[in-house]
C-alpha positions in Angstrom: -25.2 -38.0 22.7 -23.5 -36.6 25.9 -21.0 -38.0 28.3 -21.5 -37.8 32.1 -18.6 -35.9 33.9 -17.4 -39.2 35.5 -17.2 -40.8 32.0 -14.7 -38.0 30.9 -12.2 -38.1 33.6 -9.8 -40.3 31.9 -10.1 -38.5 28.5 -7.3 -36.4 27.3 -7.7 -34.1 24.2 -4.6 -32.5 22.5 -5.2 -29.9 19.8 -2.4 -28.3 17.6 -2.4 -26.3 14.5 -2.2 -28.6 11.6 0.2 -26.2 9.8 2.6 -25.9 12.7 5.9 -27.7 12.3 6.4 -30.8 14.4 8.2 -30.3 17.7 11.6 -31.9 18.1 13.7 -32.1 21.1 16.9 -30.0 21.0 19.7 -31.9 19.2 22.1 -33.7 21.5 25.0 -32.8 19.3 25.9 -29.5 17.5 25.5 -29.1 13.9 28.5 -30.0 11.8 27.1 -29.2 8.3 24.0 -27.8 6.6 22.2 -29.0 3.6 20.6 -26.4 1.3 17.4 -27.2 -0.6 15.0 -25.1 -2.6 12.0 -25.0 -4.8 9.8 -22.4 -6.5 7.3 -21.2 -3.9 4.3 -20.4 -6.1 4.3 -23.4 -8.5 6.0 -26.2 -6.4 5.8 -27.8 -3.0 8.5 -29.2 -0.6 8.2 -32.5 -2.5 9.7 -30.8 -5.6 12.8 -29.4 -3.5 16.1 -29.8 -5.1 19.3 -30.3 -3.2 21.9 -27.7 -4.2 24.9 -28.2 -1.8 26.3 -28.1 1.7 27.7 -25.4 3.9 29.0 -24.9 7.4 26.8 -23.7 10.1 26.6 -20.0 10.1 28.3 -19.9 6.7 27.2 -18.5 3.4 26.0 -20.3 0.5 25.4 -19.5 -3.2 24.4 -21.2 -6.3 23.7 -20.0 -9.9 20.0 -19.1 -10.5 19.2 -17.0 -13.5 15.7 -18.3 -14.9 14.0 -16.7 -17.7 11.0 -15.6 -15.5 10.8 -14.2 -12.1 9.5 -16.5 -9.4 9.9 -16.4 -5.5 12.0 -19.3 -4.0 11.6 -21.3 -0.9 15.0 -22.1 0.8 15.6 -24.9 3.4 18.5 -25.3 5.7 18.7 -28.9 7.1 21.4 -29.2 9.8 23.3 -32.5 10.3 25.3 -33.8 13.1 28.9 -35.0 12.7 27.6 -38.5 12.0 25.1 -37.3 9.4 21.9 -37.3 11.6 19.5 -34.6 10.7 18.0 -32.4 13.4 14.5 -33.0 11.9 13.1 -36.0 9.9 11.0 -34.0 7.5 12.4 -31.2 5.3 9.3 -29.0 5.7 10.2 -28.9 9.5 13.6 -27.5 8.8 14.4 -23.7 9.1 13.2 -22.0 5.9 12.5 -18.6 4.2 11.3 -17.1 1.1 13.7 -15.5 -1.3 12.0 -12.9 -3.1 13.0 -12.8 -6.7 12.2 -9.7 -8.8 14.6 -8.4 -11.4 12.1 -6.1 -13.1 11.8 -3.0 -10.7 12.4 0.1 -12.9 9.6 2.2 -14.2 9.4 2.1 -18.1 9.5 5.3 -20.1 7.0 5.8 -22.9 6.5 8.4 -25.6 4.7 9.1 -28.8 6.6 7.9 -31.9 4.7 9.5 -34.9 2.0 12.2 -35.4 -1.4 10.9 -34.2 -4.0 10.4 -36.9 -7.7 10.7 -36.4 -8.1 7.1 -35.4 -4.7 5.7 -34.2 -1.4 6.6 -32.4 1.8 4.7 -32.0 3.8 4.8 -28.8 7.1 3.5 -27.9 8.3 1.9 -24.6 11.9 1.7 -23.3 13.7 1.3 -20.0 12.8 -2.4 -19.5 15.0 -5.4 -19.1 14.8 -8.6 -21.1 13.3 -10.3 -18.1 10.1 -8.3 -18.3 7.4 -10.7 -19.4 4.1 -9.0 -18.6 2.8 -5.5 -19.4 -0.1 -3.4 -18.2 -1.2 -0.5 -20.2 -3.7 1.9 -18.6 -5.7 4.4 -20.7 -7.6 7.3 -19.0 -9.5 10.4 -20.1 -8.1 12.2 -17.1 -4.6 13.7 -16.6 -4.3 12.3 -13.1 -5.1 8.7 -14.4 -8.2 8.6 -12.4 -11.1 6.5 -13.7 -9.4 4.6 -16.3 -11.1 4.0 -19.5 -9.6 0.5 -19.9 -6.5 -1.5 -18.8 -4.8 -3.9 -21.1 -2.7 -6.8 -20.0 -0.6 -9.0 -22.1 2.0 -11.7 -21.4 4.9 -13.1 -23.3 5.5 -16.5 -22.0 8.3 -17.7 -24.1 11.3 -15.3 -24.1 13.2 -17.5 -26.5 10.6 -16.8 -29.2 9.8 -13.2 -28.4 10.1 -10.4 -25.8 7.8 -7.6 -24.9 7.5 -5.1 -27.8 8.9 -1.7 -27.8 6.0 -0.4 -30.1 2.2 -0.3 -29.4 -0.6 1.1 -31.7 -3.8 2.3 -30.0 -6.9 2.6 -32.1 -9.2 5.3 -31.1 -12.4 3.9 -32.7 -12.8 0.9 -30.3 -10.1 1.2 -27.8 -8.2 -1.6 -29.4 -4.5 -2.2 -28.9 -2.2 -3.9 -31.3 1.6 -4.5 -31.4 4.4 -5.1 -33.8 4.1 -8.9 -33.0 1.3 -11.2 -32.2 0.5 -11.5 -28.6 -2.5 -12.7 -26.5 -3.9 -9.5 -25.3 -6.4 -9.4 -22.4 -8.4 -6.7 -20.6 -8.7 -6.8 -16.8 -12.4 -7.4 -17.4 -12.3 -10.1 -20.0 -10.8 -11.1 -23.2 -12.2 -8.4 -25.5 -10.1 -5.5 -26.6 -12.6 -2.6 -26.5 -13.8 0.0 -24.1 -16.6 -0.7 -21.5 -19.1 0.7 -24.2 -18.0 -1.1 -27.3 -19.9 1.5 -29.6 -18.0 4.5 -27.9 -14.8 5.7 -29.3 -11.9 6.9 -26.9 -11.9 10.6 -26.1 -9.9 12.8 -28.6 -7.3 13.5 -25.8 -6.3 10.5 -23.6 -3.5 9.8 -21.2 -1.5 6.4 -21.0 0.9 4.8 -18.4 2.7 1.5 -18.7 4.0 -0.9 -16.0 6.0 -4.1 -16.6 6.4 -7.3 -14.6 8.9 -10.1 -14.6 6.3 -12.3 -12.9 6.3 -11.5 -9.2 5.4 -7.9 -8.9 4.6 -4.8 -11.1 7.1 -1.9 -11.6 6.0 1.7 -10.8 4.0 3.3 -13.6 5.7 5.0 -16.4 5.6 8.7 -17.1 2.0 9.9 -18.0 1.8 10.4 -21.8 -0.8 12.7 -23.2 -2.1 11.9 -26.7 -4.5 13.9 -28.9 -6.0 12.1 -31.9 -6.3 14.4 -35.1 -9.5 16.1 -36.0 -11.8 14.9 -38.8 -9.8 17.0 -41.2 -6.5 15.4 -40.1 -5.2 18.3 -38.3 -4.6 19.1 -34.6 -3.2 15.7 -33.7 -0.3 15.6 -31.1 3.2 15.1 -32.6 5.8 12.8 -31.6 9.5 11.5 -32.4 10.2 9.2 -29.5 12.8 6.6 -30.2 12.3 3.5 -28.0 15.4 1.8 -29.3 18.2 1.7 -26.7 21.3 3.7 -27.6 23.4 0.4 -27.1 21.1 -1.6 -29.3 21.4 -1.6 -33.0 20.7 -4.2 -35.7 23.8 -5.2 -37.6 23.9 -6.5 -41.1 25.5 -9.9 -41.6 29.0 -9.5 -43.1 30.0 -12.2 -45.5 
């Protein structure tokens, strides 16, 4: 169906970006105070925003925020006039910004703990905070880490129950990865802990790097660790005496 030109003379069509904030006229009175609201950006919406306090226009505001996992925060500043009238009727139209929240930024350090056997090697990991919740272990046959053989990802969701381990054992036979504790281990390509060819063993000499995450971004890769598995007669394996326990962390016996 079409409309003749004369039938359209009285029609007005206004289009706007549905995601654009509603336009409000400039406030008639200057702001006397500002309400501060926030919510987690990735898992919540403005409907979940929490009121945390008031501050003066142009002032500074702080509130305690030390969650167990890193998540970016959306912050809103809702201005009020002296009689308490807000400058906008919807919180989503107030000035807002994203607070990037990332406490895990330092590259970890890795090393070989014990001499490698023909089929396994233990590595240690240090220089990571208790807020590290995810880990990525990359294994490559090349010293420059190009063309990784496999990439392991694992996640510790509940810090109260456990934290990321400081020890990992890599099995040469199937490229499997185990830890000192039980974790859900995933590869980037699926849920199996094997190389792309499940029948192929890892090369005798491999290279590894590790990166950690608190939940919002990965740290730089660790140093590249070269590991050589022992030959069939048990000789020729790379040695190692790396101690991943921090110098300021020791287990103390209970004194009665």
